[in-house]
All heavy atoms as TSV, in Angstrom:
chain	resi	resn	atom	element	x	y	z
A	1	MET	N	N	83.776	97.233	81.082
A	1	MET	CA	C	83.761	97.850	82.420
A	1	MET	C	C	83.213	96.879	83.457
A	1	MET	O	O	83.633	96.909	84.612
A	1	MET	CB	C	82.923	99.138	82.293
A	1	MET	CG	C	82.765	99.886	83.605
A	1	MET	SD	S	84.180	100.853	84.038
A	1	MET	CE	C	83.588	101.965	85.110
A	2	GLU	N	N	82.323	96.045	83.041
A	2	GLU	CA	C	81.690	95.092	84.080
A	2	GLU	C	C	82.734	94.158	84.561
A	2	GLU	O	O	82.713	93.855	85.764
A	2	GLU	CB	C	80.566	94.321	83.304
A	2	GLU	CG	C	79.801	93.453	84.335
A	2	GLU	CD	C	79.227	94.238	85.528
A	2	GLU	OE1	O	78.795	95.334	85.312
A	2	GLU	OE2	O	79.319	93.701	86.610
A	3	LYS	N	N	83.650	93.707	83.746
A	3	LYS	CA	C	84.749	92.821	84.256
A	3	LYS	C	C	85.601	93.551	85.209
A	3	LYS	O	O	85.988	92.961	86.232
A	3	LYS	CB	C	85.563	92.260	83.109
A	3	LYS	CG	C	86.625	91.214	83.520
A	3	LYS	CD	C	85.910	89.993	84.163
A	3	LYS	CE	C	86.949	89.053	84.636
A	3	LYS	NZ	N	86.365	88.033	85.414
A	4	LEU	N	N	85.892	94.773	85.027
A	4	LEU	CA	C	86.672	95.621	85.959
A	4	LEU	C	C	85.929	95.697	87.264
A	4	LEU	O	O	86.555	95.492	88.292
A	4	LEU	CB	C	86.967	96.965	85.411
A	4	LEU	CG	C	87.556	97.973	86.441
A	4	LEU	CD1	C	88.954	97.458	86.838
A	4	LEU	CD2	C	87.668	99.327	85.763
A	5	MET	N	N	84.672	95.980	87.197
A	5	MET	CA	C	83.892	96.091	88.446
A	5	MET	C	C	83.864	94.780	89.180
A	5	MET	O	O	83.973	94.783	90.452
A	5	MET	CB	C	82.445	96.532	88.168
A	5	MET	CG	C	82.366	97.897	87.561
A	5	MET	SD	S	83.148	99.225	88.591
A	5	MET	CE	C	81.991	99.338	89.865
A	6	GLU	N	N	83.809	93.684	88.504
A	6	GLU	CA	C	83.866	92.337	89.112
A	6	GLU	C	C	85.231	92.188	89.837
A	6	GLU	O	O	85.260	91.728	90.962
A	6	GLU	CB	C	83.681	91.353	88.099
A	6	GLU	CG	C	83.574	89.865	88.617
A	6	GLU	CD	C	83.356	88.886	87.414
A	6	GLU	OE1	O	82.444	89.167	86.578
A	6	GLU	OE2	O	84.075	87.918	87.379
A	7	LEU	N	N	86.289	92.543	89.172
A	7	LEU	CA	C	87.679	92.418	89.744
A	7	LEU	C	C	87.763	93.339	91.038
A	7	LEU	O	O	88.276	92.912	92.062
A	7	LEU	CB	C	88.745	92.817	88.781
A	7	LEU	CG	C	89.024	91.998	87.588
A	7	LEU	CD1	C	89.900	92.628	86.681
A	7	LEU	CD2	C	89.501	90.632	88.006
A	8	LEU	N	N	87.251	94.508	91.016
A	8	LEU	CA	C	87.331	95.448	92.069
A	8	LEU	C	C	86.463	94.931	93.283
A	8	LEU	O	O	86.915	94.989	94.428
A	8	LEU	CB	C	86.800	96.839	91.664
A	8	LEU	CG	C	87.704	97.574	90.682
A	8	LEU	CD1	C	87.013	98.795	90.192
A	8	LEU	CD2	C	89.009	97.991	91.371
A	9	ARG	N	N	85.264	94.413	92.997
A	9	ARG	CA	C	84.450	93.858	94.058
A	9	ARG	C	C	85.090	92.599	94.719
A	9	ARG	O	O	84.965	92.448	95.918
A	9	ARG	CB	C	83.057	93.473	93.517
A	9	ARG	CG	C	82.231	94.630	93.243
A	9	ARG	CD	C	80.733	94.292	92.828
A	9	ARG	NE	N	80.225	95.282	92.027
A	9	ARG	CZ	C	80.014	95.156	90.703
A	9	ARG	NH1	N	80.274	94.080	90.081
A	9	ARG	NH2	N	79.462	96.216	89.998
A	10	GLU	N	N	85.753	91.789	93.912
A	10	GLU	CA	C	86.452	90.644	94.532
A	10	GLU	C	C	87.645	91.091	95.362
A	10	GLU	O	O	87.856	90.491	96.428
A	10	GLU	CB	C	87.021	89.742	93.407
A	10	GLU	CG	C	85.927	88.963	92.681
A	10	GLU	CD	C	86.464	88.181	91.448
A	10	GLU	OE1	O	87.658	88.097	91.280
A	10	GLU	OE2	O	85.617	87.651	90.699
A	11	LEU	N	N	88.314	92.180	94.933
A	11	LEU	CA	C	89.466	92.730	95.725
A	11	LEU	C	C	88.962	93.320	97.030
A	11	LEU	O	O	89.580	93.089	98.056
A	11	LEU	CB	C	90.168	93.733	94.832
A	11	LEU	CG	C	91.346	94.436	95.475
A	11	LEU	CD1	C	92.544	93.452	95.621
A	11	LEU	CD2	C	91.798	95.623	94.586
A	12	ARG	N	N	87.991	94.134	96.958
A	12	ARG	CA	C	87.496	94.851	98.146
A	12	ARG	C	C	85.919	94.940	98.129
A	12	ARG	O	O	85.424	95.909	97.666
A	12	ARG	CB	C	88.068	96.275	98.177
A	12	ARG	CG	C	89.559	96.399	98.404
A	12	ARG	CD	C	89.885	96.055	99.860
A	12	ARG	NE	N	89.170	96.878	100.837
A	12	ARG	CZ	C	89.568	98.045	101.254
A	12	ARG	NH1	N	90.690	98.595	100.773
A	12	ARG	NH2	N	88.855	98.729	102.136
A	13	PRO	N	N	85.300	93.922	98.543
A	13	PRO	CA	C	83.805	93.862	98.514
A	13	PRO	C	C	83.179	94.933	99.446
A	13	PRO	O	O	82.030	95.264	99.322
A	13	PRO	CB	C	83.424	92.479	99.013
A	13	PRO	CG	C	84.680	91.945	99.605
A	13	PRO	CD	C	85.812	92.658	99.098
A	14	ASP	N	N	83.950	95.520	100.321
A	14	ASP	CA	C	83.433	96.518	101.228
A	14	ASP	C	C	83.351	97.960	100.673
A	14	ASP	O	O	82.939	98.859	101.324
A	14	ASP	CB	C	84.312	96.560	102.513
A	14	ASP	CG	C	85.727	96.838	102.249
A	14	ASP	OD1	O	86.290	96.307	101.237
A	14	ASP	OD2	O	86.410	97.627	102.946
A	15	VAL	N	N	83.852	98.148	99.455
A	15	VAL	CA	C	83.933	99.473	98.829
A	15	VAL	C	C	82.926	99.696	97.762
A	15	VAL	O	O	82.666	98.814	96.969
A	15	VAL	CB	C	85.353	99.700	98.277
A	15	VAL	CG1	C	85.439	100.978	97.531
A	15	VAL	CG2	C	86.402	99.545	99.308
A	16	ASP	N	N	82.266	100.844	97.795
A	16	ASP	CA	C	81.268	101.271	96.781
A	16	ASP	C	C	82.027	101.885	95.557
A	16	ASP	O	O	82.152	103.021	95.418
A	16	ASP	CB	C	80.343	102.298	97.335
A	16	ASP	CG	C	79.240	102.715	96.342
A	16	ASP	OD1	O	79.201	102.086	95.267
A	16	ASP	OD2	O	78.560	103.673	96.689
A	17	PHE	N	N	82.437	100.940	94.665
A	17	PHE	CA	C	83.257	101.359	93.486
A	17	PHE	C	C	82.435	102.178	92.484
A	17	PHE	O	O	83.006	102.945	91.723
A	17	PHE	CB	C	83.853	100.181	92.828
A	17	PHE	CG	C	85.052	99.595	93.625
A	17	PHE	CD1	C	84.900	98.464	94.355
A	17	PHE	CD2	C	86.260	100.240	93.700
A	17	PHE	CE1	C	85.845	97.930	95.141
A	17	PHE	CE2	C	87.308	99.733	94.455
A	17	PHE	CZ	C	87.130	98.491	95.155
A	18	GLU	N	N	81.134	102.036	92.519
A	18	GLU	CA	C	80.314	102.813	91.523
A	18	GLU	C	C	80.348	104.289	91.849
A	18	GLU	O	O	80.170	105.115	91.044
A	18	GLU	CB	C	78.845	102.258	91.569
A	18	GLU	CG	C	78.655	100.984	90.857
A	18	GLU	CD	C	78.962	99.782	91.726
A	18	GLU	OE1	O	79.132	99.931	92.958
A	18	GLU	OE2	O	79.071	98.705	91.130
A	19	ASN	N	N	80.488	104.637	93.187
A	19	ASN	CA	C	80.383	106.012	93.581
A	19	ASN	C	C	81.632	106.658	94.130
A	19	ASN	O	O	81.766	107.880	94.226
A	19	ASN	CB	C	79.211	106.139	94.565
A	19	ASN	CG	C	77.928	105.804	94.054
A	19	ASN	OD1	O	77.508	106.342	92.998
A	19	ASN	ND2	N	77.230	104.808	94.653
A	20	GLU	N	N	82.600	105.853	94.530
A	20	GLU	CA	C	83.875	106.366	95.087
A	20	GLU	C	C	84.735	107.017	94.051
A	20	GLU	O	O	84.987	106.423	93.016
A	20	GLU	CB	C	84.547	105.218	95.798
A	20	GLU	CG	C	85.776	105.692	96.631
A	20	GLU	CD	C	85.462	106.688	97.643
A	20	GLU	OE1	O	84.606	106.406	98.549
A	20	GLU	OE2	O	86.008	107.822	97.586
A	21	THR	N	N	85.259	108.173	94.382
A	21	THR	CA	C	86.119	108.903	93.425
A	21	THR	C	C	87.485	109.315	94.084
A	21	THR	O	O	88.215	110.085	93.430
A	21	THR	CB	C	85.395	110.206	92.932
A	21	THR	OG1	O	85.134	111.052	94.099
A	21	THR	CG2	C	84.163	109.885	92.166
A	22	ALA	N	N	87.795	108.761	95.218
A	22	ALA	CA	C	89.041	109.099	95.866
A	22	ALA	C	C	89.655	107.831	96.450
A	22	ALA	O	O	90.034	107.782	97.613
A	22	ALA	CB	C	88.855	110.202	96.884
A	23	LEU	N	N	89.681	106.764	95.704
A	23	LEU	CA	C	90.201	105.469	96.178
A	23	LEU	C	C	91.631	105.589	96.698
A	23	LEU	O	O	91.962	105.007	97.730
A	23	LEU	CB	C	90.163	104.452	95.141
A	23	LEU	CG	C	88.745	104.077	94.634
A	23	LEU	CD1	C	88.838	103.228	93.365
A	23	LEU	CD2	C	87.945	103.308	95.708
A	24	ILE	N	N	92.442	106.369	96.068
A	24	ILE	CA	C	93.884	106.449	96.491
A	24	ILE	C	C	93.990	107.678	97.453
A	24	ILE	O	O	94.570	107.536	98.554
A	24	ILE	CB	C	94.797	106.674	95.298
A	24	ILE	CG1	C	94.684	105.566	94.251
A	24	ILE	CG2	C	96.200	106.872	95.716
A	24	ILE	CD1	C	95.033	104.230	94.804
A	25	ASP	N	N	93.416	108.747	97.095
A	25	ASP	CA	C	93.550	109.973	97.850
A	25	ASP	C	C	93.057	109.802	99.269
A	25	ASP	O	O	93.551	110.356	100.237
A	25	ASP	CB	C	92.818	111.147	97.234
A	25	ASP	CG	C	93.536	111.608	95.967
A	25	ASP	OD1	O	94.712	111.283	95.751
A	25	ASP	OD2	O	92.869	112.344	95.154
A	26	ASP	N	N	91.996	108.974	99.456
A	26	ASP	CA	C	91.411	108.822	100.761
A	26	ASP	C	C	91.968	107.534	101.456
A	26	ASP	O	O	91.457	107.084	102.517
A	26	ASP	CB	C	89.917	108.677	100.755
A	26	ASP	CG	C	89.225	110.056	100.510
A	26	ASP	OD1	O	89.897	111.085	100.558
A	26	ASP	OD2	O	88.023	110.002	100.223
A	27	GLY	N	N	92.955	106.904	100.838
A	27	GLY	CA	C	93.546	105.720	101.447
A	27	GLY	C	C	92.637	104.488	101.455
A	27	GLY	O	O	92.886	103.535	102.224
A	28	ILE	N	N	91.632	104.454	100.634
A	28	ILE	CA	C	90.714	103.275	100.577
A	28	ILE	C	C	91.441	102.109	100.018
A	28	ILE	O	O	91.312	100.973	100.493
A	28	ILE	CB	C	89.498	103.629	99.736
A	28	ILE	CG1	C	88.707	104.749	100.512
A	28	ILE	CG2	C	88.606	102.396	99.540
A	28	ILE	CD1	C	87.585	105.394	99.729
A	29	LEU	N	N	92.216	102.300	98.932
A	29	LEU	CA	C	93.057	101.216	98.408
A	29	LEU	C	C	94.486	101.517	98.808
A	29	LEU	O	O	95.018	102.598	98.598
A	29	LEU	CB	C	92.988	101.205	96.882
A	29	LEU	CG	C	91.644	100.892	96.229
A	29	LEU	CD1	C	91.795	100.812	94.759
A	29	LEU	CD2	C	91.137	99.513	96.717
A	30	GLY	N	N	95.124	100.479	99.420
A	30	GLY	CA	C	96.466	100.650	99.879
A	30	GLY	C	C	97.455	99.964	98.822
A	30	GLY	O	O	97.011	99.500	97.801
A	31	SER	N	N	98.667	99.970	99.193
A	31	SER	CA	C	99.714	99.465	98.241
A	31	SER	C	C	99.434	98.004	97.902
A	31	SER	O	O	99.704	97.553	96.767
A	31	SER	CB	C	101.117	99.752	98.767
A	31	SER	OG	O	101.257	99.014	100.059
A	32	PHE	N	N	99.053	97.146	98.876
A	32	PHE	CA	C	98.801	95.797	98.600
A	32	PHE	C	C	97.600	95.667	97.620
A	32	PHE	O	O	97.668	94.869	96.684
A	32	PHE	CB	C	98.456	95.024	99.849
A	32	PHE	CG	C	98.173	93.572	99.634
A	32	PHE	CD1	C	99.163	92.683	99.317
A	32	PHE	CD2	C	96.835	93.149	99.653
A	32	PHE	CE1	C	98.813	91.295	99.080
A	32	PHE	CE2	C	96.546	91.853	99.386
A	32	PHE	CZ	C	97.550	90.917	99.078
A	33	ASP	N	N	96.557	96.474	97.843
A	33	ASP	CA	C	95.384	96.434	96.953
A	33	ASP	C	C	95.822	96.840	95.560
A	33	ASP	O	O	95.397	96.168	94.534
A	33	ASP	CB	C	94.315	97.375	97.421
A	33	ASP	CG	C	93.747	97.022	98.740
A	33	ASP	OD1	O	93.548	95.789	99.020
A	33	ASP	OD2	O	93.482	97.942	99.529
A	34	ILE	N	N	96.632	97.839	95.357
A	34	ILE	CA	C	97.034	98.332	94.067
A	34	ILE	C	C	97.871	97.277	93.405
A	34	ILE	O	O	97.696	96.976	92.196
A	34	ILE	CB	C	97.782	99.665	94.184
A	34	ILE	CG1	C	96.873	100.725	94.662
A	34	ILE	CG2	C	98.436	100.031	92.787
A	34	ILE	CD1	C	95.723	101.007	93.737
A	35	THR	N	N	98.831	96.631	94.094
A	35	THR	CA	C	99.649	95.608	93.541
A	35	THR	C	C	98.792	94.447	93.075
A	35	THR	O	O	99.035	93.976	91.900
A	35	THR	CB	C	100.657	95.096	94.606
A	35	THR	OG1	O	101.469	96.168	95.059
A	35	THR	CG2	C	101.575	93.988	93.971
A	36	ALA	N	N	97.882	93.999	93.824
A	36	ALA	CA	C	96.972	92.926	93.409
A	36	ALA	C	C	96.142	93.320	92.168
A	36	ALA	O	O	95.958	92.571	91.250
A	36	ALA	CB	C	96.114	92.511	94.535
A	37	LEU	N	N	95.641	94.569	92.237
A	37	LEU	CA	C	94.840	95.023	91.110
A	37	LEU	C	C	95.597	95.183	89.844
A	37	LEU	O	O	95.097	94.731	88.775
A	37	LEU	CB	C	94.183	96.420	91.492
A	37	LEU	CG	C	93.378	97.032	90.446
A	37	LEU	CD1	C	92.190	96.169	90.044
A	37	LEU	CD2	C	92.874	98.387	90.891
A	38	VAL	N	N	96.840	95.675	89.886
A	38	VAL	CA	C	97.671	95.789	88.718
A	38	VAL	C	C	97.874	94.411	88.061
A	38	VAL	O	O	97.734	94.227	86.873
A	38	VAL	CB	C	98.968	96.456	89.073
A	38	VAL	CG1	C	100.009	96.230	88.007
A	38	VAL	CG2	C	98.761	97.987	89.325
A	39	ASN	N	N	98.230	93.421	88.967
A	39	ASN	CA	C	98.348	92.065	88.382
A	39	ASN	C	C	97.075	91.514	87.718
A	39	ASN	O	O	97.236	90.947	86.650
A	39	ASN	CB	C	98.857	91.139	89.532
A	39	ASN	CG	C	100.248	91.428	89.935
A	39	ASN	OD1	O	101.132	91.841	89.105
A	39	ASN	ND2	N	100.562	91.160	91.209
A	40	GLU	N	N	95.995	91.748	88.333
A	40	GLU	CA	C	94.736	91.312	87.788
A	40	GLU	C	C	94.436	92.018	86.455
A	40	GLU	O	O	93.947	91.409	85.514
A	40	GLU	CB	C	93.586	91.504	88.765
A	40	GLU	CG	C	93.563	90.643	90.012
A	40	GLU	CD	C	93.336	89.119	89.593
A	40	GLU	OE1	O	92.603	88.920	88.686
A	40	GLU	OE2	O	93.898	88.303	90.272
A	41	LEU	N	N	94.664	93.343	86.471
A	41	LEU	CA	C	94.390	94.094	85.180
A	41	LEU	C	C	95.274	93.637	84.032
A	41	LEU	O	O	94.839	93.405	82.901
A	41	LEU	CB	C	94.664	95.558	85.466
A	41	LEU	CG	C	93.743	96.283	86.380
A	41	LEU	CD1	C	94.251	97.721	86.627
A	41	LEU	CD2	C	92.325	96.277	85.866
A	42	MET	N	N	96.557	93.322	84.322
A	42	MET	CA	C	97.449	92.855	83.268
A	42	MET	C	C	96.994	91.506	82.771
A	42	MET	O	O	97.012	91.256	81.578
A	42	MET	CB	C	98.925	92.821	83.806
A	42	MET	CG	C	99.441	94.217	83.987
A	42	MET	SD	S	101.234	94.358	84.270
A	42	MET	CE	C	101.494	93.226	85.652
A	43	ASP	N	N	96.560	90.636	83.690
A	43	ASP	CA	C	96.150	89.305	83.273
A	43	ASP	C	C	94.874	89.329	82.482
A	43	ASP	O	O	94.727	88.701	81.434
A	43	ASP	CB	C	95.984	88.360	84.486
A	43	ASP	CG	C	97.329	87.947	85.079
A	43	ASP	OD1	O	98.352	88.159	84.439
A	43	ASP	OD2	O	97.309	87.511	86.242
A	44	GLU	N	N	93.867	90.021	83.056
A	44	GLU	CA	C	92.512	90.022	82.554
A	44	GLU	C	C	92.446	90.734	81.257
A	44	GLU	O	O	91.681	90.349	80.288
A	44	GLU	CB	C	91.516	90.634	83.558
A	44	GLU	CG	C	90.063	90.636	83.073
A	44	GLU	CD	C	89.582	89.152	82.905
A	44	GLU	OE1	O	89.944	88.256	83.696
A	44	GLU	OE2	O	88.794	88.995	81.945
A	45	PHE	N	N	93.098	91.884	81.020
A	45	PHE	CA	C	92.965	92.758	79.879
A	45	PHE	C	C	94.151	92.694	78.989
A	45	PHE	O	O	94.184	93.404	77.959
A	45	PHE	CB	C	92.670	94.176	80.317
A	45	PHE	CG	C	91.367	94.327	81.093
A	45	PHE	CD1	C	91.397	94.557	82.501
A	45	PHE	CD2	C	90.127	94.241	80.496
A	45	PHE	CE1	C	90.256	94.705	83.207
A	45	PHE	CE2	C	88.991	94.367	81.137
A	45	PHE	CZ	C	88.978	94.571	82.518
A	46	ASP	N	N	95.135	91.839	79.305
A	46	ASP	CA	C	96.269	91.614	78.444
A	46	ASP	C	C	96.956	92.923	78.112
A	46	ASP	O	O	97.190	93.232	76.944
A	46	ASP	CB	C	95.890	90.835	77.203
A	46	ASP	CG	C	97.160	90.301	76.498
A	46	ASP	OD1	O	98.147	90.010	77.153
A	46	ASP	OD2	O	97.141	90.183	75.288
A	47	VAL	N	N	97.258	93.737	79.117
A	47	VAL	CA	C	97.933	94.963	78.943
A	47	VAL	C	C	99.196	94.983	79.849
A	47	VAL	O	O	99.353	94.192	80.838
A	47	VAL	CB	C	97.075	96.204	79.337
A	47	VAL	CG1	C	95.938	96.331	78.368
A	47	VAL	CG2	C	96.571	96.145	80.754
A	48	GLU	N	N	100.111	95.853	79.538
A	48	GLU	CA	C	101.266	96.083	80.365
A	48	GLU	C	C	101.219	97.447	81.008
A	48	GLU	O	O	101.136	98.440	80.292
A	48	GLU	CB	C	102.584	96.000	79.555
A	48	GLU	CG	C	102.935	94.579	79.093
A	48	GLU	CD	C	103.251	93.708	80.222
A	48	GLU	OE1	O	103.982	94.130	81.181
A	48	GLU	OE2	O	102.882	92.534	80.203
A	49	LEU	N	N	101.200	97.464	82.329
A	49	LEU	CA	C	101.089	98.765	82.986
A	49	LEU	C	C	102.501	99.257	83.309
A	49	LEU	O	O	103.341	98.518	83.812
A	49	LEU	CB	C	100.270	98.613	84.304
A	49	LEU	CG	C	98.814	98.629	84.174
A	49	LEU	CD1	C	98.310	97.314	83.507
A	49	LEU	CD2	C	98.136	98.891	85.473
A	50	ASP	N	N	102.779	100.417	83.054
A	50	ASP	CA	C	104.078	101.095	83.286
A	50	ASP	C	C	104.092	101.650	84.667
A	50	ASP	O	O	103.144	102.398	85.097
A	50	ASP	CB	C	104.258	102.265	82.190
A	50	ASP	CG	C	105.597	102.842	82.248
A	50	ASP	OD1	O	106.333	102.644	83.288
A	50	ASP	OD2	O	106.008	103.492	81.256
A	51	LEU	N	N	105.108	101.394	85.432
A	51	LEU	CA	C	105.210	101.837	86.825
A	51	LEU	C	C	105.129	103.405	86.786
A	51	LEU	O	O	104.589	103.931	87.774
A	51	LEU	CB	C	106.522	101.415	87.459
A	51	LEU	CG	C	106.643	99.943	87.740
A	51	LEU	CD1	C	108.010	99.601	88.295
A	51	LEU	CD2	C	105.517	99.483	88.643
A	52	ALA	N	N	105.524	104.071	85.827
A	52	ALA	CA	C	105.456	105.517	85.770
A	52	ALA	C	C	104.042	106.042	85.756
A	52	ALA	O	O	103.779	107.157	86.081
A	52	ALA	CB	C	106.332	106.103	84.622
A	53	ASP	N	N	103.147	105.173	85.234
A	53	ASP	CA	C	101.780	105.570	85.158
A	53	ASP	C	C	100.892	105.161	86.402
A	53	ASP	O	O	99.710	105.407	86.405
A	53	ASP	CB	C	101.116	104.846	83.970
A	53	ASP	CG	C	101.638	105.421	82.660
A	53	ASP	OD1	O	102.090	106.564	82.618
A	53	ASP	OD2	O	101.580	104.682	81.653
A	54	LEU	N	N	101.551	104.642	87.382
A	54	LEU	CA	C	100.815	104.271	88.630
A	54	LEU	C	C	100.629	105.547	89.448
A	54	LEU	O	O	101.179	105.694	90.603
A	54	LEU	CB	C	101.579	103.185	89.405
A	54	LEU	CG	C	101.677	101.827	88.664
A	54	LEU	CD1	C	102.362	100.847	89.556
A	54	LEU	CD2	C	100.289	101.341	88.281
A	55	GLU	N	N	99.895	106.442	88.911
A	55	GLU	CA	C	99.597	107.747	89.535
A	55	GLU	C	C	98.172	107.652	90.194
A	55	GLU	O	O	97.357	107.054	89.648
A	55	GLU	CB	C	99.606	108.838	88.470
A	55	GLU	CG	C	100.939	109.043	87.772
A	55	GLU	CD	C	101.978	109.785	88.642
A	55	GLU	OE1	O	101.583	110.489	89.554
A	55	GLU	OE2	O	103.181	109.563	88.448
A	56	PRO	N	N	98.018	108.384	91.256
A	56	PRO	CA	C	96.717	108.387	91.897
A	56	PRO	C	C	95.505	108.713	90.971
A	56	PRO	O	O	94.468	108.020	91.049
A	56	PRO	CB	C	96.819	109.417	93.027
A	56	PRO	CG	C	98.236	109.405	93.359
A	56	PRO	CD	C	98.957	109.189	92.012
A	57	GLU	N	N	95.750	109.598	90.043
A	57	GLU	CA	C	94.612	109.981	89.165
A	57	GLU	C	C	94.192	108.871	88.249
A	57	GLU	O	O	93.065	108.823	87.739
A	57	GLU	CB	C	94.947	111.236	88.313
A	57	GLU	CG	C	96.122	111.125	87.474
A	57	GLU	CD	C	97.420	111.585	88.055
A	57	GLU	OE1	O	97.507	111.838	89.290
A	57	GLU	OE2	O	98.448	111.766	87.350
A	58	ASN	N	N	95.080	107.844	88.016
A	58	ASN	CA	C	94.662	106.699	87.222
A	58	ASN	C	C	93.932	105.660	88.015
A	58	ASN	O	O	93.456	104.759	87.401
A	58	ASN	CB	C	95.923	106.120	86.645
A	58	ASN	CG	C	96.540	106.970	85.494
A	58	ASN	OD1	O	95.830	107.752	84.858
A	58	ASN	ND2	N	97.813	106.875	85.311
A	59	PHE	N	N	93.923	105.761	89.328
A	59	PHE	CA	C	93.321	104.781	90.189
A	59	PHE	C	C	92.345	105.230	91.221
A	59	PHE	O	O	92.034	104.589	92.156
A	59	PHE	CB	C	94.490	103.981	90.881
A	59	PHE	CG	C	95.235	103.090	89.924
A	59	PHE	CD1	C	96.325	103.603	89.238
A	59	PHE	CD2	C	94.863	101.796	89.703
A	59	PHE	CE1	C	97.057	102.864	88.324
A	59	PHE	CE2	C	95.577	101.011	88.740
A	59	PHE	CZ	C	96.584	101.559	88.148
A	60	ASN	N	N	91.977	106.506	91.127
A	60	ASN	CA	C	91.033	107.081	92.173
A	60	ASN	C	C	89.610	106.685	92.054
A	60	ASN	O	O	88.840	106.823	93.002
A	60	ASN	CB	C	91.203	108.608	92.125
A	60	ASN	CG	C	92.059	109.138	93.294
A	60	ASN	OD1	O	92.161	108.525	94.309
A	60	ASN	ND2	N	92.752	110.288	93.008
A	61	SER	N	N	89.240	106.116	90.903
A	61	SER	CA	C	87.867	105.680	90.709
A	61	SER	C	C	87.851	104.605	89.690
A	61	SER	O	O	88.795	104.335	88.946
A	61	SER	CB	C	87.008	106.813	90.146
A	61	SER	OG	O	87.395	107.157	88.811
A	62	ALA	N	N	86.772	103.838	89.730
A	62	ALA	CA	C	86.605	102.740	88.731
A	62	ALA	C	C	86.695	103.267	87.288
A	62	ALA	O	O	87.326	102.670	86.408
A	62	ALA	CB	C	85.341	101.970	88.949
A	63	GLN	N	N	86.104	104.453	87.034
A	63	GLN	CA	C	86.069	105.009	85.759
A	63	GLN	C	C	87.514	105.431	85.366
A	63	GLN	O	O	87.926	105.201	84.176
A	63	GLN	CB	C	85.175	106.303	85.676
A	63	GLN	CG	C	85.097	106.844	84.248
A	63	GLN	CD	C	84.394	105.828	83.278
A	63	GLN	OE1	O	83.329	105.306	83.528
A	63	GLN	NE2	N	85.046	105.547	82.118
A	64	ALA	N	N	88.323	105.941	86.265
A	64	ALA	CA	C	89.657	106.347	85.956
A	64	ALA	C	C	90.475	105.090	85.602
A	64	ALA	O	O	91.336	105.111	84.701
A	64	ALA	CB	C	90.291	107.076	87.133
A	65	ILE	N	N	90.252	104.009	86.369
A	65	ILE	CA	C	91.028	102.790	86.103
A	65	ILE	C	C	90.668	102.258	84.702
A	65	ILE	O	O	91.449	101.859	83.922
A	65	ILE	CB	C	90.687	101.741	87.174
A	65	ILE	CG1	C	91.210	102.224	88.510
A	65	ILE	CG2	C	91.337	100.387	86.824
A	65	ILE	CD1	C	90.722	101.370	89.765
A	66	TRP	N	N	89.337	102.240	84.447
A	66	TRP	CA	C	88.832	101.760	83.131
A	66	TRP	C	C	89.448	102.586	81.992
A	66	TRP	O	O	89.959	102.072	80.974
A	66	TRP	CB	C	87.356	101.846	83.071
A	66	TRP	CG	C	86.762	101.365	81.831
A	66	TRP	CD1	C	86.117	102.082	80.855
A	66	TRP	CD2	C	86.804	100.033	81.287
A	66	TRP	NE1	N	85.778	101.283	79.802
A	66	TRP	CE2	C	86.182	100.030	80.026
A	66	TRP	CE3	C	87.292	98.840	81.769
A	66	TRP	CZ2	C	86.046	98.868	79.312
A	66	TRP	CZ3	C	87.120	97.695	80.974
A	66	TRP	CH2	C	86.497	97.753	79.747
A	67	ASP	N	N	89.428	103.940	82.147
A	67	ASP	CA	C	90.000	104.865	81.106
A	67	ASP	C	C	91.452	104.552	80.885
A	67	ASP	O	O	91.959	104.498	79.752
A	67	ASP	CB	C	89.757	106.253	81.502
A	67	ASP	CG	C	88.346	106.693	81.432
A	67	ASP	OD1	O	87.438	105.936	80.813
A	67	ASP	OD2	O	88.015	107.721	81.985
A	68	TYR	N	N	92.156	104.368	81.938
A	68	TYR	CA	C	93.676	104.003	81.920
A	68	TYR	C	C	93.882	102.666	81.205
A	68	TYR	O	O	94.682	102.656	80.264
A	68	TYR	CB	C	94.228	104.038	83.317
A	68	TYR	CG	C	95.673	103.581	83.375
A	68	TYR	CD1	C	96.630	104.221	82.646
A	68	TYR	CD2	C	96.060	102.465	84.150
A	68	TYR	CE1	C	97.987	103.831	82.685
A	68	TYR	CE2	C	97.342	102.038	84.130
A	68	TYR	CZ	C	98.322	102.766	83.423
A	68	TYR	OH	O	99.571	102.357	83.488
A	69	VAL	N	N	93.150	101.702	81.546
A	69	VAL	CA	C	93.254	100.344	80.894
A	69	VAL	C	C	92.979	100.438	79.426
A	69	VAL	O	O	93.718	99.946	78.572
A	69	VAL	CB	C	92.468	99.322	81.603
A	69	VAL	CG1	C	92.379	98.041	80.722
A	69	VAL	CG2	C	92.952	98.995	82.994
A	70	GLN	N	N	91.878	101.223	79.057
A	70	GLN	CA	C	91.543	101.357	77.680
A	70	GLN	C	C	92.649	102.152	76.890
A	70	GLN	O	O	92.888	101.864	75.746
A	70	GLN	CB	C	90.227	102.124	77.556
A	70	GLN	CG	C	89.058	101.293	78.058
A	70	GLN	CD	C	88.970	99.949	77.328
A	70	GLN	OE1	O	88.833	99.869	76.180
A	70	GLN	NE2	N	89.063	98.874	78.133
A	71	SER	N	N	93.330	103.068	77.518
A	71	SER	CA	C	94.323	103.836	76.874
A	71	SER	C	C	95.558	102.974	76.536
A	71	SER	O	O	96.421	103.239	75.683
A	71	SER	CB	C	94.763	104.991	77.658
A	71	SER	OG	O	95.618	104.606	78.841
A	72	LEU	N	N	95.729	101.815	77.211
A	72	LEU	CA	C	96.848	100.885	77.015
A	72	LEU	C	C	96.614	99.982	75.870
A	72	LEU	O	O	97.547	99.275	75.448
A	72	LEU	CB	C	97.118	100.133	78.306
A	72	LEU	CG	C	97.531	100.962	79.493
A	72	LEU	CD1	C	97.645	100.114	80.730
A	72	LEU	CD2	C	98.914	101.701	79.250
A	73	LYS	N	N	95.384	99.838	75.511
A	73	LYS	CA	C	95.058	98.843	74.445
A	73	LYS	C	C	95.358	99.355	73.043
A	73	LYS	O	O	95.388	100.486	72.767
A	73	LYS	CB	C	93.576	98.404	74.487
A	73	LYS	CG	C	93.345	97.607	75.756
A	73	LYS	CD	C	91.976	97.092	75.669
A	73	LYS	CE	C	91.900	95.860	76.655
A	73	LYS	NZ	N	90.965	94.896	76.333
């Protein structure tokens, strides 16, 4: 989880990823952010993300992202 938090902070240092639970729903992360994040997740965690799984509930919080990545391993 710490590596994920590091990636998120590098992507958007202005966001409180520890407490935010509506990253997508509130428009905090946009399409460019998600594209960059998906690429980083695939490289860092050696997983393949399915476009069908790019649902807001999988990316609304750091915990949701972590759970999603773990489900792919």
